[in-house]
LOVEX-826777 format. One line per 10 residues: number of its first residue (from 1); their letters; for each residue x, y, z of C-alpha. Coordinates in steps of 0.001 Angstrom, whole numbers. Example, Ala and Ser with C-alpha at 12.3 -4.5 7.8 and 13.67 -1.06 7.14 Angstrom:
1> as> 12300/-4500/7800 | 13670/-1060/7140 $
% end
This chain:
1> xxxxxxxxxx> 38/-48/189 | 1289/3561/-907 | 980/6502/1439 | -1381/8439/-669 | -3544/5542/-838 | -3611/5111/2627 | -4383/8809/2916 | -7311/8601/396 | -8728/5836/2604 | -8752/7865/5447 $
11> xxxxxxxxxx> -10459/10788/3897 | -13240/8581/2998 | -13392/6410/6066 | -12040/8719/8664 | -8911/8366/10768 | -9092/5490/13266 | -6161/5541/15457 | -6427/2043/16333 | -6043/909/12839 | -3318/3529/11884 $
21> xxxxxxxxxx> -308/1535/13017 | -1339/-1525/10906 | -2162/918/8070 | 1260/2510/8301 | 2794/-831/8602 | 1048/-1690/5197 | 2836/1251/3655 | 6381/755/4893 | 6817/-1661/8039 | 10515/-850/8074 $
31> xxxxxxxxxx> 10028/2844/9139 | 11908/3432/12100 | 10666/4801/15482 | 13174/6265/18060 | 12072/7216/21382 | 14297/9317/23898 | 12487/7005/26820 | 11565/3720/27812 | 7706/2718/27339 | 6404/2294/30878 $
41> xxxxxxxxxx> 3973/-144/29666 | 6530/-2382/27886 | 10026/-1179/28984 | 11722/-4259/27445 | 11135/-3180/24022 | 13743/-497/24303 | 13847/2939/22437 | 14217/1468/18751 | 11192/228/17007 | 9730/-200/13611 $
51> xxxxxxxxxx> 6270/514/12367 | 5698/-3264/12130 | 6686/-3654/15667 | 4499/-708/16646 | 1367/-2083/14938 | 2291/-5644/16765 | 2669/-3943/20166 | -747/-2166/19732 | -2522/-5570/18888 | -1010/-7152/22023 $
61> xxxxxxxxxx> -2155/-4251/24147 | -5587/-4149/22614 | -5954/-7834/23606 | -4766/-7023/27057 | -7281/-4223/27360 | -9995/-6677/26211 | -8837/-9326/28819 | -8955/-6721/31508 | -12825/-6067/30608 | -12642/-3023/28377 $
71> xxxxxxxxxx> -15447/-3099/25847 | -16638/-1291/22584 | -18162/1992/23446 | -16839/2259/26724 | -14737/5299/27639 | -11263/4827/29015 | -9626/7648/30565 | -5793/7757/30170 | -4072/9590/32848 | -432/8748/33663 $
81> xxxxxxxxxx> 2967/10275/33694 | 3993/11525/30465 | 5354/8808/28187 | 4706/7888/24549 | 3049/4762/25585 | -3/7155/26351 | -333/7408/22465 | 168/3721/21991 | -2299/2783/24435 | -4961/4936/23073 $
91> xxxxxxxxxx> -4362/3205/19593 | -4810/-150/21569 | -8212/1151/23257 | -9389/2375/19867 | -8615/-796/18234 | -11185/-2679/20398 | -13869/202/19780 | -13128/1774/23157 | -13216/5709/23238 | -9699/6985/25018 $
101> xxxxxxxxxx> -10162/9974/26922 | -6721/11846/27237 | -6010/13685/30372 | -2877/15546/30682 | -195/14282/33652 | -207/17920/34642 | -3650/18010/35997 | -4221/18060/39715 | -6169/15234/41436 | -9359/17598/42085 $
111> xxxxxxxxxx> -9426/18586/38237 | -8881/14857/37407 | -11882/13831/39826 | -14045/16230/38241 | -13588/15017/34581 | -13785/11724/35757 | -17295/12366/37100 | -18419/14313/33942 | -17365/11209/31848 | -19515/9062/34218 $
121> xxxxxxxxxx> -17861/5971/35443 | -15254/5354/32665 | -12380/2992/32876 | -9171/4408/34007 | -5909/3653/32755 | -3107/4943/34847 | 34/4034/36397 | 1320/3584/40071 | 2736/7037/40308 | -588/8702/39368 $
131> xxxxxxxxxx> -2266/6389/41746 | -536/7987/44659 | -1426/11316/43081 | -4969/10422/43071 | -5168/9027/46523 | -7661/11600/47811 | -10269/10438/45019 | -12850/7648/45705 | -11827/6013/42598 | -14364/2949/43117 $
141> xxxxxxxxxx> -17200/5219/42861 | -15595/7412/39966 | -14681/4550/37646 | -15970/1271/36058 | -12396/-316/36738 | -9067/938/37447 | -6195/-593/34998 | -2365/211/35639 | 138/-394/33064 | 2435/-2360/35273 $
151> xxxxxxxxxx> 3125/-3502/38798 | 343/-4672/41405 | -1976/-2483/43554 | -5199/-3655/45336 | -8378/-3310/43508 | -6606/-2684/40231 | -5789/-4685/37086 | -2619/-4854/35614 | -1662/-5126/31883 | 1694/-6600/33096 $
161> xxxxxxxxxx> -29/-9708/34103 | -2120/-10056/30953 | 776/-10767/28418 | -139/-13250/25842 | -4054/-12603/25857 | -5853/-14020/22833 | -5909/-11309/19828 | -9185/-9614/19285 | -10657/-8839/15817 | -10616/-4684/15462 $
171> xxxxxxxxxx> -13543/-2969/16139 | -14409/85/13753 | -16320/2900/15344 | -18872/4825/12856 | -17197/7695/11138 | -19193/10366/13030 | -19011/9193/16455 | -16625/9970/19270 | -13078/8412/18598 | -10855/10039/20776 $
181> xxxxxxxxxx> -11605/12889/23510 | -9023/15176/24400 | -9293/18456/26462 | -8823/22221/26391 | -5742/23898/27793 | -7733/24769/31063 | -6299/28515/30976 | -9797/29727/31945 | -10897/27287/34423 | -11815/23442/34282 $
191> xxxxxxxxxx> -10823/22015/31000 | -13633/21156/28669 | -13536/17738/26885 | -13348/17961/23261 | -14689/15124/21154 | -13255/14128/17852 | -14666/11780/15456 | -12885/9505/12822 | -14156/12194/10275 | -12811/15292/11926 $
201> xxxxxxxxxx> -9226/13664/12447 | -8965/12797/9032 | -10080/16056/7581 | -7446/17843/9922 | -4788/15956/8084 | -5474/17613/4633 | -3532/21006/5149 | -207/19449/6523 | -488/16504/4137 | -158/18867/1229 $
211> xxxxxxxxxx> 2603/20716/3079 | 4635/17530/3693 | 4063/16590/-153 | 6313/19494/-968 | 9290/17746/673 | 11609/16324/-1952 | 12704/13498/162 | 11877/11694/3355 | 13446/13417/6503 | 13710/12364/10228 $
221> xxxxxxxxxx> 11038/13875/12077 | 11564/14957/15555 | 8057/15340/17429 | 7827/17036/20901 | 4124/17622/21611 | 2204/16494/24646 | 1261/12650/23850 | -2348/13546/25003 | -2844/16248/22861 | -4945/16115/19481 $
231> xxxxxxxxxx> -2159/17486/17604 | 12/14577/18350 | -2654/12328/16527 | -2298/13970/13621 | 1503/14327/13640 | 2064/10797/14135 | -462/9730/11396 | 1181/12253/8941 | 4758/11139/9769 | 4042/7381/9527 $
241> xxxxxxxxxx> 1946/7361/6541 | 4505/9722/4830 | 7293/7038/5933 | 9201/9578/7603 | 11425/8035/10883 | 10322/9360/13738 | 11970/10758/16914 | 9217/10722/19409 | 10597/13039/22147 | 9710/13468/26185 $
251> xxxxxxxxxx> 12812/15291/27212 | 12828/18841/26942 | 16052/19685/28694 | 18001/21707/26212 | 21263/19617/26770 | 19419/16448/26381 | 17584/17702/23097 | 21114/18923/21638 | 22531/15383/22128 | 19409/14030/20650 $
261> xxxxxxxxxx> 19379/16096/17558 | 22978/15543/16931 | 22414/11928/16964 | 19421/11760/14949 | 19960/14877/12516 | 16311/15770/12047 | 15128/17295/8817 | 11913/18612/10440 | 11145/19561/13910 | 7603/19883/15380 $
271> xxxxxxxxxx> 7453/21180/18858 | 5416/23434/21121 | 6350/27342/20879 | 7510/27399/24439 | 9618/24396/24028 | 11247/26087/21202 | 11655/29225/23080 | 13573/27143/25752 | 15758/25644/23077 | 16668/28775/21055 $
281> xxxxxxxxxx> 19868/29174/23131 | 20961/25964/21596 | 21421/28248/18337 | 24924/29278/19926 | 26149/25781/20591 | 29206/25284/18839 | 27918/21713/17828 | 25252/23065/15810 | 22424/20747/16830 | 19840/22685/14436 $
291> xxxxxxxxxx> 22270/22298/11436 | 20278/19504/9758 | 16888/21164/10263 | 15209/22338/7067 | 11868/22790/8510 | 10653/23971/11902 | 6976/23667/12500 | 4875/24836/15406 | 977/25177/16251 | -964/26265/19418 $
301> xxxxxxxxxx> 195/29593/20133 | 2019/32193/17830 | 5809/32422/18550 | 8028/35148/19008 | 9679/36400/15656 | 13282/36597/17512 | 12797/33047/18214 | 12073/32119/14751 | 14972/33933/13268 | 17410/32425/15682 $
311> xxxxxxxxxx> 16386/28914/15111 | 16394/29587/11196 | 19706/30998/11173 | 21018/28153/13251 | 20234/25705/10273 | 22745/24943/7793 | 20304/23683/5329 | 19594/25874/2014 | 15979/27286/2052 | 15296/26481/5703 $
321> xxxxxxxxxx> 11630/27290/6504 | 9492/28027/9725 | 5908/26982/9314 | 3500/28334/11713 | -12/27058/12234 | -2696/28852/14251 | -5562/26855/15419 | -7283/25074/18500 | -8239/21716/19593 | -11848/22531/18698 $
331> xxxxxxxxxx> -10943/23549/15097 | -7688/21969/14100 | -5422/23888/11726 | -7132/27310/10768 | -4481/29661/9057 | -782/29313/8369 | 2261/30902/7044 | 5992/30457/6263 | 8699/32530/7661 | 12243/32501/5987 $
341> xxxxxxxxxx> 15675/32843/7278 | 16559/36543/6342 | 13355/38106/7222 | 11579/36185/10217 | 13038/38867/12578 | 11310/41614/10540 | 7848/40035/10789 | 5069/41266/12945 | 4419/38503/15709 | 691/39054/15609 $
351> xxxxxxxxxx> 376/37995/11795 | -677/34143/12361 | -1033/33357/8592 | -3409/33185/5461 | -6287/30806/4844 | -4999/27548/3256 | -5951/25742/29 | -9279/24934/-951 | -10655/21792/1384 | -9066/23747/4539 $
361> xxxxxxxxxx> -10624/25666/7159 | -12688/28818/6393 | -11796/31965/8841 | -13744/35135/9233 | -13699/38188/11639 | -17052/39418/13166 | -17606/42625/14438 | -18097/43037/18235 | -19760/46625/18167 | -21700/46632/14735 $
371> xxxxxxxxxx> -18804/48486/13047 | -16593/46786/10551 | -13535/45092/11914 | -10266/46796/11319 | -6901/47215/12890 | -8358/49831/15263 | -11448/47817/15698 | -10606/44154/15904 | -13343/41650/15823 | -14091/37994/16896 $
381> xxxxxxxxxx> -11988/35281/14884 | -14367/32374/13678 | -13677/28982/11846 | -15968/26932/9543 | -15194/23421/8082 | -16159/19833/8539 | -12863/19520/10781 | -14727/21237/13840 | -14679/19047/16904 | -18189/17345/17308 $
391> xxxxxxxxxx> -19207/18696/20882 | -17796/19140/24210 | -18745/15808/26267 | -21529/16109/28551 | -21449/20023/27817 | -23624/20323/24665 | -25129/23697/25719 | -21692/25075/26331 | -20579/23983/22968 | -23908/25313/21065 $
401> xxxxxxxxxx> -23390/28744/22737 | -20107/28693/20947 | -21383/28058/17390 | -23120/30398/14989 | -24462/27903/12471 | -21465/26376/10647 | -19071/29045/12494 | -17263/28330/15611 | -16005/31501/18021 | -12424/30739/18822 $
411> xxxxxxxxxx> -12495/33354/21627 | -9578/35469/19913 | -9687/38821/18723 | -8018/40101/15551 | -8492/41611/12050 | -7476/40775/8545 | -4978/42960/6746 | -5795/44190/2999 | -3457/41393/1919 | -5701/38914/3720 $
421> xxxxxxxxxx> -3220/38074/6606 | -5110/37279/10042 | -3647/39209/12803 | -4670/37620/16246 | -4198/40347/18990 | -5453/38677/22312 | -7755/36394/23890 | -11075/38106/24338 | -10932/37412/28036 | -7551/38698/28517 $
431> xxxxxxxxxx> -7903/42168/26888 | -6867/44967/29015 | -8441/48384/28776 | -5971/50874/27035 | -3955/48037/25469 | -4398/47117/21945 | -2662/43743/22311 | -782/42266/25257 | 620/39961/23064 | 2183/42654/20540 $
441> xxxxxxxxxx> 3831/44366/23597 | 5183/40821/24556 | 6798/40380/20994 | 8268/43774/20789 | 9707/43855/24303 | 11053/40456/24184 | 12878/41104/20969 | 14634/44074/22735 | 15619/42158/25864 | 17149/39077/25308 $
451> xxxxxxxxxx> 17976/38741/28830 | 14108/37808/29384 | 12821/34297/29154 | 9365/35133/29390 | 6895/38160/29501 | 3396/38146/30216 | 1184/41322/30371 | -1879/40541/32571 | -4798/42290/34393 | -3763/44081/37473 $
461> xxxxxxxxxx> -5931/44645/40774 | -7409/47648/39119 | -7494/46598/35566 | -4196/48151/34780 | -1647/46453/32756 | 802/44496/34833 | 4016/43177/32832 | 5356/39994/34451 | 8793/39033/33725 | 11306/36113/33971 $
471> xxxxxxxxxx> 14824/36267/33246 | 17421/33699/32129 | 18905/32100/35024 | 16464/34284/37560 | 18839/36968/37323 | 17896/40539/38523 | 16360/42876/35828 | 18263/45942/34869 | 15583/48358/35378 | 17087/50929/33080 $
481> xxxxxxxxxx> 17155/48668/30315 | 13423/47796/31010 | 12530/51541/30863 | 14165/52049/27661 | 12472/49028/26085 | 9024/49928/27219 | 9068/53636/26607 | 6412/53372/23918 | 4120/51798/26252 | 3367/54115/28964 $
491> xxxxxxxxxx> 172/52026/30096 | 2488/49535/31391 | 2719/49262/35337 | 5774/48532/36851 | 7259/45133/36145 | 6704/42178/38435 | 9718/39803/38483 | 9065/36041/39383 | 11160/32967/39015 | 9916/31262/35760 $
501> xxxxxxxxxx> 9421/27950/37589 | 6573/29917/39428 | 4526/30672/36228 | 1226/28554/36129 | 1092/26957/32878 | -1055/24156/30981 | 133/20941/29772 | 1106/22626/26587 | 3069/24875/28494 | 672/28114/27795 $
511> xxxxxxxxxx> 706/30586/30722 | -2368/30521/32524 | -2825/34232/32348 | -6077/34455/34448 | -4390/32209/37163 | -1324/34418/37195 | -3446/37649/37493 | -5358/36306/40359 | -2154/35318/42180 | -672/38639/41726 $
521> xxxxxxxx> -3955/40018/43266 | -3790/37729/46187 | -192/38766/46875 | -1218/42416/47071 | -4044/41580/49392 | -1654/39752/51650 | 554/42749/51744 | -2247/45255/52632 $
% end
């Protein structure tokens, strides 16, 4: 089977992640998959697999889940420490017709308990580490059964004891029914559970399938995305069907990343914006760990132009490009653009891209006040296409309130330029009176002060714009340099410096702006 044939099959029948490994093995079973860590569920497999071996492991684990009592149509919550086996186990659950519900390992016990309750007594697939973290919860009441990947614990079933279970025939879920459930970032409260179907997952592959088709040869692909995220589903499907060797990464420490890149020489790197920011210092590493990279790719948040520029200039590949995709869990990829080595530093960081080819998402900007949306009067960004998530699990009214017919409200505010580029200025809930765009300020100031590792402008106690800053190595801020850099933003209050480790973040490393603002207010009240 050719990759293009497999892709056309997915467009007709949807993306079923339980069938994906076997489908990819039929395309090229010898495609290598390299891990930078051992699988918790199968540590003996080591760190070097092939796609054929992956398909065998998924079939084996599907049989073990069936033997543990999991059946078609049941929900199985995956909540364990970060590891690529989360994705492998989700494929195994899907293979027997169950619906994997992917919960970030960064969620606290109270949040996990609330989401388990919302799903209404699902199976829970976890590990001993997370069982200890969830000790305060009444799991016997919240779940149908608790399954652990290895070891032994009372009132649990261990997959480690079920090796050799009889194989089970794959179960294919209907194309428009729930196939995988992920969750939103939780930047504004309890995460919402986003329902993806085989159809929506397959459709979301279209824009980047076309992008990858432009590559003249197969390149090693390094993927550093949370294993529980819907984007990881798409990234793995695209890489495997394109027969691209994959480096599937869990480590984020820059020194470790440098060694991995030097050993594996990726031609394409897909990572979170904040991960790339943390790694940009490697651009000055004399070993040149980014030398082999021709394509950088990032979704989730817009990334700072300075970061893109440093990464591109650290590549030794002719025609190196940085692809940025703007989207959300609910909508998938919405708009995108490419940045070039010699001009990335000049770009406006708020320009997140142009609408993609026919068959991709449609995007519009809707007025907030009855007047035409412009740069001076930005509107609400909305997206429409068949790739929209089906619903929020158990929160249909909340989902419906965010839809206007075929259009989905992203919650972001922006405008289109006369050339058709979408500029995203802020989340609507994060807008501050007198500030055109907090994100724009952050882009500009970060470009002037390389000693800053992070800058977040949030609401102060009196709705003023408070810049919260972090420096590399948590070094003291030079206030004279700060004042010079922000001279054009008189609306900013005095900066508040905190250690970067204290920034509240989501599982995709986004700063939880509302939580940070609340923390600052609490500190002021404590001092009063």
